[in-house]
N, C-alpha and C positions, 0 to 999 in steps of 0.2 A: 880106612884108617880110623882108629879110635884112640883117644888118650885116656889113660887111667889116672886115678887120683894119687897114685903112688909114684908118678914120674915116668911111667912106662907108656910106650906106643905099641899098638897092636895093628897088624896088617891082615885084613880079611879078604877073601875072594867070595863074591856073591855070584851064585848060579841061578839063572832064571828057570822057572819050572817049564815043563814041556807044554802045559796048558795053563794060560794065565787066568782064565775064568772058567768056572764050572757052574752048573745049575744044581741047586739043592732039591730036596724031595718036594718042595712046594713050587718049584719052577723058577725061583729067584736066582739071579746071578750072584756068585760070590767070588771074590778074589782068591787066588792061590799064592801062598808064600813060596819064595825060593829058599835056597839053603845058603848058609854062610860057613866058610871053612877058614879057620885060623891058619895063616901061612907063617907068621913070625911074630914074636913078641920080644921087646927089648926095653930095659930100664935105663934111662939116660940121666935121671936126676933123683934127688931125694924129695923134691917138691913137685907138685902137680904141673903138667904141661898145660899152658893156658892159651897157646896159639899155635897154629899149624897151617902151612900153605905149600902146595905143589907149584913148581916152576912150570909155566905154560909152554915153554919152548924146549926144555931139556927133560926128557922122560926119566923119572926116577930121582930127580933133584928136588929137595924139599928144605924148608927152613922151619924151625919151631923154637918157641920160647917157653920158659917156665918161671915159676915164682921165686927161683933162686937168682933171678936177674941175669940169666945167661941166655944168649941167642946161639942156637946150634944149627949147623948146616948138615944135612944128611943126604946120603946117596943110597937108593934102593936099587939093587941090581936084579937082573933076570926077570923083569916084569913082563917082557914079551913072551916068556915061556910058560906063564901061568895060565 
């Protein structure tokens, strides 16, 4: 989850690479990056989102605040199918 400066929140899925470490031509180990896929993007405010937190007990339940002095509660559905 990332927050944009325009009041939007973006949900990404990170996929690990098949091989986390490879050796280069000199025999040194190098890390391999995974891939990020944008799942959804939504604008909630005209001001930047300055705080975000997931609920530890309820999957998909979150709360976030922005500089327009509003606190919003969000629900993200179908997280278990991603």
